[in-house]
N, C-alpha and C positions, 0 to 999 in steps of 0.2 A: 504494500500500500504506500503510495507516494504522499508526501506532505508538502503541499504547495505554499503553506502559510508560514510555518516556523514561528519565530518570535514576533514577526511583523512589527507593529508600532508599539509593542509592550515588551521590549527585551528586559531580562533581569537586570536589576541595578545592584551592583556591588563593586568593591574595589579589589584589585589584585594586591598582593602583599606590598606594604610600604606605600599604599595609596596609588600604585601605578595604574595607568589607564590601559596600557597595552602589554600583553604577555607575548614575548617573542620567543619562538621555539626553533632551534636549529636542529635539523634532521640530517644525519649522515646515513645514506642508503648504502649498506655494505652488501654488495651483490656479486662482486667479482669472483668467479670460480663456480658459481651456481647457475650461470646462464645456459641457454641451449647450446649443445655441442655434440659433434659426432662422437667424441670420446665417451660421452655419457649415454649413448644409444638413442639420441633424439632424431637422428636422420638428417640433421641440418645444423649449421652453425648459427650463432646469434647474429641478428642483423640490426637490432634496435640500439639506439643511444651509442653509436660509434661515430668516428670522424668522417665517414663517407656517407653520402645520401642514399645510395643503393648498393646492394651486395655485388661484389665483383666476381665471386667464386660460385660455380654452379651448385644448386641445391643437391645435397648428398655428398659433397666434398668438404673437407676441413678448410675453413677460412682462417688461415694462420695469421692474417693481418688483424681480423676481428679479435681472435684470441689474444694477440699481442697488445691490442689497445685495452682490453679488459685487464690484462696483467699489469699494465701501467697503474691502474687504480689501486691494486693491492700492494704492488712493489714500491710505488712512489707517492701517489696521490693521498692514500690513507694517512701516511706518516706526516705529510704536510698539514693535513687537517688536524690530526691528533696533536701535533706539536703546537699549532696555532691556538687551539682551544684550551689545552692544558696550560700553556704559558700565560694565558689571560684569566685562567680560573673560571671559565665559563661552562655552564652545563650544556650537555648535548644529549639528544636522543638518537640511539642507533636503531635504524630499521635493519634488522639482521636476518639475512637469508642463512639458514642454519648450516647448510653444506658449505657455503662460502667461508664462514668462520672456521668450520672444521678443517678446511684445506689450508688455512693460514694460521697455525697455532700461535705464531708470534703476535699477530694482530689481535687474536682472541685474548691472549694474556695481557696485552696492553690495555684493551678495553676493560678487562676484569679488574685491573688496578685502579680504574677511575670509579667515580660514583655516578657515571652516566646511566640514564635509564634505558632499558632495552625493550624494543617492540619486535615481535616475531614478524618477519617479512616472507614467510613461507619456508618450507623445507628447502626448496630451490626457487630461483627467480623465474617462475613460470606462471602462466595465467590459470587461476583457479576455476574460471568459467569453462575451461576445457575438461575438468575432472568430473567424474560421476560422484554421487554423494558418498559412497563408501570409500573411494580413494581420497576424496577431500578430507573426510573425517580422519583417516589414517595419517595423512600428511600433516594436518594440524597437530595431532598428538605427537608425532615424531619430531616435528619442528620444536615444539614446546620442550620436550625432553632433552633434545640435543643441545639447544641453546642453554638450558639450565645446567647441563653437565659441563659445557665448555666454559661458561662464565661464572659458575658458582652462585648464581642468583636467578630467580625466575623472571621471565619477560613480563612486563606490565601490561602490554597491549598487543594488538594484532593489526596488520596491514597487508593486503594482497598486492600483487603486481598489478597496478593500474586499477582494476575493478574486481570486486568480489563477485562470486556466483550468487544465484538466488538462495543458496543454502548456507553460505559462509557465516553470516551473522548468527544464525540459529546454531550452527555447529560449534562456533566459538563459545557461545553461552553454554551449550550443553557440555563442552569440555571442561569449563570452569578454570579458574586461576587467572583469568584476564580481567583487569580493572576497566578496560574500555577497548573499543576498536576505532580505527581511524579510516575506515573504508567509506569516506564521504567527503564531498567537496562543496557542500551546500550551505555552509554557514561560517561565521567568524567567531562563534562561541560554541563550547560544548553543549550538548543537549541530551535529555533522557528519552529513551524509547522503552517500549514493552516488547520483549521477545519471549514468546511462549509463556506469556503472563508473568515474566520476571523482569525487574528493572535492569536496564542495561544502558551504560553511558557511551555516547559517541563523541570523540574528540576529532573534529574534522581536520583534514589535511588540505593542501593547496598545490595545484600545479601552475598557478599564476606566477609565483615568485620562485619557481623551481629552476635550478641551473640546467635542466634538460633542454631549455629553450636555446641554449648555445648551439645545440645540434639540430634544432628545428627551425632555424631561421629567425630566432627572436633577438639574439644579441651576438655581436662580433667581438667587442672589447670588454674587458673587465670593468672599465669605467662606466659603460652603458648599464651593466648589471648592477653595479653599486648605486648608480643614480636612481634606477628603478626601485631598488629596495628602500632607499632613503625616501623617495616620493611616496611609496606605499605606506611606510611608517608614519610619515607626516600626515597623510590623509586619515589614518586610523586614530592618531592622537587628536585630531580635530573633531572626531566624532563624539557625540554625547553618550557616554557610557563605556563599559569595558569592551575590549576587543582582543582578538588573538591573531597573531601573524606567524605563519609557518614558512620557514625557509628551507626548502629541500635541496640537498647537496649530494653529489656523487663523486667519489674519489677520482674516477677516470675522467671526469669532466672538469670540475672546479679545481682539481688538484694541479692543473697546469698553471705555471706562475703568472702568466698574463691575466688569466681569469681570476685567480685567487686574489689579485690586487683589488678587484671590485668588492669582494667579501671583506677584505681587510679595511677598506674605506668605510664600509657599512658598520663594522665593529667599532671603528674609531668614532663614527658619528653617534652611535648608541652610548658610548662611554661618556660623551659630553652632554647627554640629555637627562632630564628629569622625567618621571612618569613612565618609565619602561622597566619591565621585569623580565629578565632573561631566565627561562626556566625549561626544564624537561617536561615532557608530556605527562608523566605521572604526577609531578608536582602540580601541574595545571589541573589535572583531573581531580586530585585530592582537594585542592582549594575550592574548585567549583562545587564539589559534593558538599563541602561544609557550608558554602554560601547559598547554594541552590539545591536543597535536598529533593529527592525524588518525590513527585506528586503524581498520582494516578490520573488526576484531573487534567494535568497539563502535558503529560508524556505523550509522544506520538506512538502509534501502534505499528510495529513492524510485522509483516506477514510474509 
């Protein structure tokens, strides 16, 4: 069931911690090593979010260039992002594809040493709407267990590759252990839903401020990206009431120095502002739950 109304002209009124008006969440999508590949029996190489617009290698053959571009993310880009956020003491949310972490134990150990919160991003970086219900249920359970084993703490939330299936949200709730899911792009605040008559929180994500647009014709320079992030935050700060801003990052994309410069400019901008709370998604979810408790009368119904 779709909800076309949402909060409309009566959004909840509360403050983020410290009286902040905007909660900014940085998401590092750790996917490299879990994408489609001939090596994993997928029958094709990954063609999405790489530096060329169309695949050059015939379907059914290993695309060694695509594999190499993904390897840049885990070999170089991740460490740039890790060092940047650790050096500034800023919280991050990791959208973790479980197999990707399993294949890079050094990155997994580095994440485990932080207090960053973890969101399951699938067992592998594949679309859940291609899975039948039994396979999807199994992959959710395996992803949860593997991420927990690798990082020594349970994931706080769930997020699919691009779009959930019609079963995903119900299966996530049935599995249990997740405080929220982020499989939505339809709001600037968290919101409650009813799933199988149980309260469930959705913490929406955004593809608008996502670095994927570098590879989709949106931005060419880091300065353009940084300017757009600053303009987005300025608009949210001018809004009457609390808002949330999600900044999606991919090590194989933003991890290149010229692009990273735009992110650094945005971090410098935030550091000089009042009214901004940089937080992980779990902290945002927990604060929202305290300020806006579940109400059956106002929760949307998910079927």
